[in-house]
SELUMVO-427575 format. One record per residue (C-alpha): residue number from 1; x, y, z. Coordinates in steps of 0.1 Angstrom, whole numbers, plus 5000, padded with zeros to 4 digits. Example, Ala and Ser with C-alpha at 12.3 -4.5 7.8 and 13.67 -1.06 7.14 Angstrom:
! residues 2
LOGU     n      X      Y      Z
LOGU     1   5123   4955   5078
LOGU     2   5137   4989   5071
//
This chain:
! residues 496
LOGU     n      X      Y      Z
LOGU     1   5000   5000   5000
LOGU     2   5013   5034   4990
LOGU     3   5015   5058   5020
LOGU     4   5014   5096   5014
LOGU     5   5028   5121   5038
LOGU     6   5031   5159   5036
LOGU     7   5063   5179   5039
LOGU     8   5071   5216   5036
LOGU     9   5096   5233   5013
LOGU    10   5107   5268   5003
LOGU    11   5096   5279   4967
LOGU    12   5129   5299   4964
LOGU    13   5152   5273   4981
LOGU    14   5139   5238   4972
LOGU    15   5167   5222   4992
LOGU    16   5150   5234   5024
LOGU    17   5126   5206   5035
LOGU    18   5108   5203   5068
LOGU    19   5082   5181   5083
LOGU    20   5062   5209   5098
LOGU    21   5050   5244   5086
LOGU    22   5073   5273   5092
LOGU    23   5095   5299   5075
LOGU    24   5125   5294   5053
LOGU    25   5157   5299   5073
LOGU    26   5174   5314   5043
LOGU    27   5149   5340   5029
LOGU    28   5121   5340   5055
LOGU    29   5094   5330   5030
LOGU    30   5065   5308   5042
LOGU    31   5071   5271   5034
LOGU    32   5046   5255   5011
LOGU    33   5032   5219   5016
LOGU    34   5038   5191   4991
LOGU    35   5031   5154   4991
LOGU    36   5058   5128   4996
LOGU    37   5053   5091   4992
LOGU    38   5063   5064   5017
LOGU    39   5090   5053   4993
LOGU    40   5107   5087   4999
LOGU    41   5106   5079   5036
LOGU    42   5121   5045   5031
LOGU    43   5148   5058   5009
LOGU    44   5159   5081   5037
LOGU    45   5156   5061   5069
LOGU    46   5175   5087   5088
LOGU    47   5147   5112   5082
LOGU    48   5120   5088   5097
LOGU    49   5141   5075   5126
LOGU    50   5152   5108   5141
LOGU    51   5134   5138   5126
LOGU    52   5142   5159   5155
LOGU    53   5179   5153   5155
LOGU    54   5179   5156   5117
LOGU    55   5161   5189   5119
LOGU    56   5184   5202   5145
LOGU    57   5214   5191   5124
LOGU    58   5201   5212   5095
LOGU    59   5195   5241   5117
LOGU    60   5229   5239   5132
LOGU    61   5244   5239   5097
LOGU    62   5222   5268   5087
LOGU    63   5233   5288   5118
LOGU    64   5269   5280   5110
LOGU    65   5265   5292   5074
LOGU    66   5247   5323   5086
LOGU    67   5274   5331   5111
LOGU    68   5300   5328   5084
LOGU    69   5281   5351   5060
LOGU    70   5268   5375   5086
LOGU    71   5289   5402   5072
LOGU    72   5272   5402   5038
LOGU    73   5237   5399   5025
LOGU    74   5220   5404   4991
LOGU    75   5192   5429   4983
LOGU    76   5174   5442   4952
LOGU    77   5183   5478   4942
LOGU    78   5146   5483   4931
LOGU    79   5130   5465   4960
LOGU    80   5151   5470   4992
LOGU    81   5126   5450   5012
LOGU    82   5139   5419   4994
LOGU    83   5169   5405   5013
LOGU    84   5186   5371   5009
LOGU    85   5217   5356   5024
LOGU    86   5228   5342   4991
LOGU    87   5232   5356   4956
LOGU    88   5202   5353   4932
LOGU    89   5175   5373   4914
LOGU    90   5147   5394   4928
LOGU    91   5115   5375   4929
LOGU    92   5096   5407   4921
LOGU    93   5114   5422   4892
LOGU    94   5141   5396   4882
LOGU    95   5170   5420   4888
LOGU    96   5203   5406   4900
LOGU    97   5206   5410   4938
LOGU    98   5235   5432   4950
LOGU    99   5256   5425   4980
LOGU   100   5257   5448   5010
LOGU   101   5269   5447   5046
LOGU   102   5244   5430   5069
LOGU   103   5231   5450   5099
LOGU   104   5233   5435   5134
LOGU   105   5196   5436   5135
LOGU   106   5194   5414   5104
LOGU   107   5215   5386   5120
LOGU   108   5192   5388   5150
LOGU   109   5162   5385   5128
LOGU   110   5175   5354   5111
LOGU   111   5183   5339   5145
LOGU   112   5148   5346   5156
LOGU   113   5134   5330   5124
LOGU   114   5155   5298   5130
LOGU   115   5143   5295   5166
LOGU   116   5107   5298   5154
LOGU   117   5112   5270   5128
LOGU   118   5126   5244   5153
LOGU   119   5107   5212   5159
LOGU   120   5090   5220   5192
LOGU   121   5080   5183   5196
LOGU   122   5116   5174   5203
LOGU   123   5124   5204   5225
LOGU   124   5131   5197   5262
LOGU   125   5110   5224   5278
LOGU   126   5122   5213   5312
LOGU   127   5157   5226   5303
LOGU   128   5144   5261   5294
LOGU   129   5146   5288   5321
LOGU   130   5111   5302   5323
LOGU   131   5125   5334   5341
LOGU   132   5140   5342   5304
LOGU   133   5106   5340   5287
LOGU   134   5081   5368   5283
LOGU   135   5043   5363   5282
LOGU   136   5044   5354   5245
LOGU   137   5067   5325   5252
LOGU   138   5097   5340   5234
LOGU   139   5132   5335   5248
LOGU   140   5150   5369   5252
LOGU   141   5179   5356   5271
LOGU   142   5202   5356   5240
LOGU   143   5192   5390   5227
LOGU   144   5216   5418   5231
LOGU   145   5196   5450   5223
LOGU   146   5226   5470   5231
LOGU   147   5243   5457   5199
LOGU   148   5215   5471   5177
LOGU   149   5225   5504   5161
LOGU   150   5193   5523   5155
LOGU   151   5213   5551   5138
LOGU   152   5222   5526   5111
LOGU   153   5186   5516   5103
LOGU   154   5180   5514   5066
LOGU   155   5155   5540   5053
LOGU   156   5160   5534   5016
LOGU   157   5197   5544   5018
LOGU   158   5187   5580   5011
LOGU   159   5178   5570   4976
LOGU   160   5144   5587   4978
LOGU   161   5142   5624   4970
LOGU   162   5111   5645   4973
LOGU   163   5095   5660   4942
LOGU   164   5106   5694   4953
LOGU   165   5142   5683   4953
LOGU   166   5139   5665   4920
LOGU   167   5123   5695   4902
LOGU   168   5139   5724   4919
LOGU   169   5163   5731   4890
LOGU   170   5139   5724   4862
LOGU   171   5125   5754   4841
LOGU   172   5090   5764   4848
LOGU   173   5061   5766   4823
LOGU   174   5038   5796   4820
LOGU   175   5015   5778   4845
LOGU   176   5043   5775   4870
LOGU   177   5046   5737   4867
LOGU   178   5082   5723   4863
LOGU   179   5088   5705   4830
LOGU   180   5117   5688   4812
LOGU   181   5122   5711   4782
LOGU   182   5135   5695   4751
LOGU   183   5151   5710   4719
LOGU   184   5135   5696   4688
LOGU   185   5150   5704   4653
LOGU   186   5126   5714   4625
LOGU   187   5147   5715   4594
LOGU   188   5166   5719   4572
LOGU   189   5139   5697   4556
LOGU   190   5105   5699   4572
LOGU   191   5070   5699   4555
LOGU   192   5057   5734   4550
LOGU   193   5090   5752   4558
LOGU   194   5115   5763   4532
LOGU   195   5144   5739   4526
LOGU   196   5176   5750   4542
LOGU   197   5160   5768   4572
LOGU   198   5175   5756   4605
LOGU   199   5148   5759   4631
LOGU   200   5151   5745   4666
LOGU   201   5121   5749   4690
LOGU   202   5124   5743   4727
LOGU   203   5093   5725   4737
LOGU   204   5076   5726   4771
LOGU   205   5052   5697   4764
LOGU   206   5034   5708   4733
LOGU   207   5041   5745   4740
LOGU   208   5071   5764   4726
LOGU   209   5093   5779   4753
LOGU   210   5120   5792   4730
LOGU   211   5135   5790   4696
LOGU   212   5168   5792   4676
LOGU   213   5168   5799   4639
LOGU   214   5194   5801   4612
LOGU   215   5203   5790   4577
LOGU   216   5221   5760   4564
LOGU   217   5230   5777   4531
LOGU   218   5265   5789   4524
LOGU   219   5257   5825   4515
LOGU   220   5278   5841   4489
LOGU   221   5300   5868   4502
LOGU   222   5299   5901   4484
LOGU   223   5332   5919   4474
LOGU   224   5347   5939   4502
LOGU   225   5383   5945   4490
LOGU   226   5385   5925   4458
LOGU   227   5371   5941   4427
LOGU   228   5347   5924   4403
LOGU   229   5337   5929   4367
LOGU   230   5301   5941   4364
LOGU   231   5288   5910   4347
LOGU   232   5305   5888   4373
LOGU   233   5290   5909   4401
LOGU   234   5255   5906   4386
LOGU   235   5259   5868   4383
LOGU   236   5271   5865   4419
LOGU   237   5242   5885   4432
LOGU   238   5215   5867   4412
LOGU   239   5229   5832   4419
LOGU   240   5228   5841   4456
LOGU   241   5190   5839   4457
LOGU   242   5175   5810   4436
LOGU   243   5140   5818   4448
LOGU   244   5141   5853   4432
LOGU   245   5172   5855   4409
LOGU   246   5157   5881   4386
LOGU   247   5150   5905   4414
LOGU   248   5186   5905   4425
LOGU   249   5198   5906   4389
LOGU   250   5179   5939   4384
LOGU   251   5190   5951   4419
LOGU   252   5227   5948   4409
LOGU   253   5221   5963   4374
LOGU   254   5201   5993   4388
LOGU   255   5227   6000   4415
LOGU   256   5256   6001   4390
LOGU   257   5236   6022   4365
LOGU   258   5228   6047   4393
LOGU   259   5265   6048   4403
LOGU   260   5275   6054   4366
LOGU   261   5247   6079   4361
LOGU   262   5230   6059   4333
LOGU   263   5192   6060   4326
LOGU   264   5174   6032   4308
LOGU   265   5146   6035   4283
LOGU   266   5109   6032   4292
LOGU   267   5106   6001   4271
LOGU   268   5135   5984   4289
LOGU   269   5119   5995   4322
LOGU   270   5085   5979   4312
LOGU   271   5103   5947   4303
LOGU   272   5119   5945   4337
LOGU   273   5086   5951   4354
LOGU   274   5070   5923   4334
LOGU   275   5098   5899   4344
LOGU   276   5097   5910   4381
LOGU   277   5060   5905   4384
LOGU   278   5061   5871   4367
LOGU   279   5087   5861   4393
LOGU   280   5065   5874   4420
LOGU   281   5037   5852   4408
LOGU   282   5060   5822   4406
LOGU   283   5074   5828   4441
LOGU   284   5039   5833   4457
LOGU   285   5027   5801   4440
LOGU   286   5057   5783   4455
LOGU   287   5048   5796   4489
LOGU   288   5012   5785   4484
LOGU   289   5024   5749   4477
LOGU   290   5043   5748   4510
LOGU   291   5013   5764   4527
LOGU   292   4990   5737   4513
LOGU   293   5014   5710   4525
LOGU   294   5014   5725   4560
LOGU   295   4976   5728   4561
LOGU   296   4972   5692   4548
LOGU   297   4956   5704   4515
LOGU   298   4971   5680   4490
LOGU   299   4950   5695   4463
LOGU   300   4966   5730   4469
LOGU   301   5001   5715   4470
LOGU   302   4997   5698   4437
LOGU   303   4978   5726   4419
LOGU   304   5000   5755   4431
LOGU   305   5032   5735   4423
LOGU   306   5020   5726   4388
LOGU   307   5009   5762   4381
LOGU   308   5043   5775   4394
LOGU   309   5061   5755   4367
LOGU   310   5039   5769   4340
LOGU   311   5044   5805   4350
LOGU   312   5082   5803   4355
LOGU   313   5092   5807   4319
LOGU   314   5059   5819   4303
LOGU   315   5059   5849   4280
LOGU   316   5033   5876   4283
LOGU   317   5008   5858   4259
LOGU   318   5012   5825   4278
LOGU   319   5006   5843   4311
LOGU   320   4974   5858   4299
LOGU   321   4963   5823   4288
LOGU   322   4970   5811   4324
LOGU   323   4951   5839   4340
LOGU   324   4917   5821   4343
LOGU   325   4933   5791   4361
LOGU   326   4951   5814   4385
LOGU   327   4919   5834   4391
LOGU   328   4900   5802   4398
LOGU   329   4925   5791   4424
LOGU   330   4924   5824   4442
LOGU   331   4886   5823   4442
LOGU   332   4886   5788   4457
LOGU   333   4910   5798   4484
LOGU   334   4889   5828   4494
LOGU   335   4859   5805   4498
LOGU   336   4876   5779   4519
LOGU   337   4863   5785   4555
LOGU   338   4889   5764   4572
LOGU   339   4917   5788   4561
LOGU   340   4902   5816   4581
LOGU   341   4894   5796   4612
LOGU   342   4929   5780   4612
LOGU   343   4949   5812   4604
LOGU   344   4930   5840   4620
LOGU   345   4949   5853   4651
LOGU   346   4979   5831   4645
LOGU   347   5013   5848   4644
LOGU   348   5000   5883   4650
LOGU   349   5025   5911   4646
LOGU   350   5024   5947   4656
LOGU   351   5035   5976   4633
LOGU   352   5072   5978   4630
LOGU   353   5091   5999   4604
LOGU   354   5116   5971   4600
LOGU   355   5090   5948   4585
LOGU   356   5091   5943   4547
LOGU   357   5070   5930   4519
LOGU   358   5037   5911   4525
LOGU   359   5046   5908   4562
LOGU   360   5046   5946   4565
LOGU   361   5016   5952   4543
LOGU   362   4996   5927   4564
LOGU   363   4998   5951   4594
LOGU   364   4990   5982   4572
LOGU   365   5025   5995   4565
LOGU   366   5030   6007   4530
LOGU   367   5068   6004   4525
LOGU   368   5066   5989   4490
LOGU   369   5095   6000   4469
LOGU   370   5072   6000   4439
LOGU   371   5053   6029   4453
LOGU   372   5083   6053   4447
LOGU   373   5090   6040   4412
LOGU   374   5075   6063   4386
LOGU   375   5073   6035   4360
LOGU   376   5052   6014   4383
LOGU   377   5029   6043   4393
LOGU   378   5025   6051   4356
LOGU   379   5012   6015   4351
LOGU   380   4986   6020   4378
LOGU   381   5003   6004   4407
LOGU   382   4989   6010   4442
LOGU   383   5001   5992   4473
LOGU   384   4979   5966   4488
LOGU   385   4975   5962   4526
LOGU   386   4956   5946   4554
LOGU   387   4955   5955   4590
LOGU   388   4951   5924   4613
LOGU   389   4988   5914   4611
LOGU   390   4982   5877   4614
LOGU   391   4988   5846   4593
LOGU   392   4954   5851   4576
LOGU   393   4963   5887   4566
LOGU   394   4996   5876   4551
LOGU   395   4978   5850   4530
LOGU   396   4952   5875   4518
LOGU   397   4980   5900   4508
LOGU   398   4997   5874   4487
LOGU   399   4965   5864   4470
LOGU   400   4958   5901   4463
LOGU   401   4993   5905   4448
LOGU   402   4988   5875   4425
LOGU   403   4959   5893   4408
LOGU   404   4978   5926   4409
LOGU   405   5009   5911   4392
LOGU   406   4987   5897   4364
LOGU   407   4973   5932   4358
LOGU   408   5008   5948   4359
LOGU   409   5022   5923   4333
LOGU   410   4992   5931   4311
LOGU   411   4998   5968   4314
LOGU   412   5036   5965   4308
LOGU   413   5029   5945   4276
LOGU   414   5063   5928   4276
LOGU   415   5088   5907   4295
LOGU   416   5124   5914   4289
LOGU   417   5157   5901   4304
LOGU   418   5183   5927   4293
LOGU   419   5219   5925   4302
LOGU   420   5233   5953   4324
LOGU   421   5240   5985   4306
LOGU   422   5277   5990   4298
LOGU   423   5291   6013   4324
LOGU   424   5326   6017   4308
LOGU   425   5352   6029   4332
LOGU   426   5328   6048   4355
LOGU   427   5338   6056   4391
LOGU   428   5312   6065   4418
LOGU   429   5287   6052   4443
LOGU   430   5252   6041   4438
LOGU   431   5223   6024   4455
LOGU   432   5190   6007   4445
LOGU   433   5158   5993   4460
LOGU   434   5139   5965   4443
LOGU   435   5107   5950   4457
LOGU   436   5114   5913   4458
LOGU   437   5086   5888   4465
LOGU   438   5095   5890   4502
LOGU   439   5101   5927   4504
LOGU   440   5124   5955   4495
LOGU   441   5161   5946   4491
LOGU   442   5186   5974   4493
LOGU   443   5221   5974   4476
LOGU   444   5248   6000   4481
LOGU   445   5280   5997   4460
LOGU   446   5310   6017   4448
LOGU   447   5327   6016   4414
LOGU   448   5363   6023   4405
LOGU   449   5372   6024   4369
LOGU   450   5343   6002   4359
LOGU   451   5348   5976   4387
LOGU   452   5327   5969   4417
LOGU   453   5350   5973   4447
LOGU   454   5326   5974   4477
LOGU   455   5290   5963   4482
LOGU   456   5265   5962   4511
LOGU   457   5233   5943   4509
LOGU   458   5201   5943   4530
LOGU   459   5175   5916   4525
LOGU   460   5140   5912   4540
LOGU   461   5145   5877   4553
LOGU   462   5175   5887   4574
LOGU   463   5152   5908   4596
LOGU   464   5122   5886   4594
LOGU   465   5143   5857   4608
LOGU   466   5144   5876   4641
LOGU   467   5106   5876   4644
LOGU   468   5105   5838   4650
LOGU   469   5111   5839   4687
LOGU   470   5083   5865   4692
LOGU   471   5059   5846   4670
LOGU   472   5065   5812   4685
LOGU   473   5070   5817   4722
LOGU   474   5042   5803   4744
LOGU   475   5024   5791   4714
LOGU   476   5012   5756   4706
LOGU   477   5036   5737   4683
LOGU   478   5011   5736   4654
LOGU   479   5004   5774   4657
LOGU   480   5041   5782   4660
LOGU   481   5050   5763   4628
LOGU   482   5021   5779   4609
LOGU   483   5033   5814   4620
LOGU   484   5069   5806   4609
LOGU   485   5057   5794   4575
LOGU   486   5036   5825   4570
LOGU   487   5067   5847   4570
LOGU   488   5079   5831   4537
LOGU   489   5116   5832   4546
LOGU   490   5143   5825   4521
LOGU   491   5173   5808   4537
LOGU   492   5195   5820   4508
LOGU   493   5190   5857   4513
LOGU   494   5196   5856   4551
LOGU   495   5228   5874   4559
LOGU   496   5244   5862   4591
//
């Protein structure tokens, strides 16, 4: 007949086996019952004949081992309440236990645990001095409370810090809450922003706490002490700005002509106006494509980009043929309610005389260089302006200028790309203002014997770059990016 008996073992230390319930002498965990057959008893006769002596022998060995390792124990760095006398892994998180010096109180605790696990059936109570027992039956004769250093008690090894200590050096949000600010780069390639623009926003959650902006392009230096031939100088200046090369081509030509005292014909002036306004249409359509990408309007991105390519090299007759398509696009944008709800109030600017182009005209400032050009005024030019100064106003100004540029090209009747007038061996100083698609650019230069020896250039994007911090600070990330895009910055014309 198969006999079954119950024995108790530790789930963490299976080598620990007892006949009665209790705690593991190694880790203190409660022993769990398991069934053992009679065969197991027969195979270990010493366990059946003298369980008491066998139990005491194990305990004596355990006490000897504990005394030997009393100077070191193992604990989990994440769960300091987990303490073992041997190396191993944390039963809660699986991390490797780390050694540390054992406290005197820990050794006492293990001794108490061993005493509680002894086989009381084999104990000789007659040999125990009852004057050393308290009312609970515990023996305190061997305890030396004087050896317990309460000053060394473990309170987490000072690893815990209050939230005040943790966050005292963190920056504060506008609501006074401490946050971990992070710097996030947006560029040099980011949807809706011009390629080459280096923009880093410091984010406080989804709010912009600061910004840093620059350009990745290697801007061409203008001559300072080395002289250049007129044609070389014009080529250098026009190649500097691929988004508006004709505007800077005419800026260089006009400045040299003024320095040499040369006047051009009305026909040549009309041809320049036709070319400049065609470039303005091309540039504004390019901005509309980026704007559509930023707004999530794929139809606007595709349509504006396709129309931009058609206008880029079109003559005056081809431009007039494209007029209905452009007028249809403008009409559709004016009737899109989402544009107003998404852009109204975003990136609002106050009046500042340093503003240029559509950015200035969106706040009601008329500093358009075309207003002082008699050829433009003779063609019926009048500056367009809005007054709200936000992203929506800048969009409306550019849409108005698309229609205005079509009318100016029609009035000019020609598009001409003349070479600079020959200036011979002229010597003198001259300046010029040309209204580029982003605002007035100013060039001052000096000639010596027909060579450009010095030149100073001011561009609209150089100043508008400094507006980014004002427009983005304490704004949501989406509104901040929309405000930056509405400036229509050109990384190539930024002078740093």
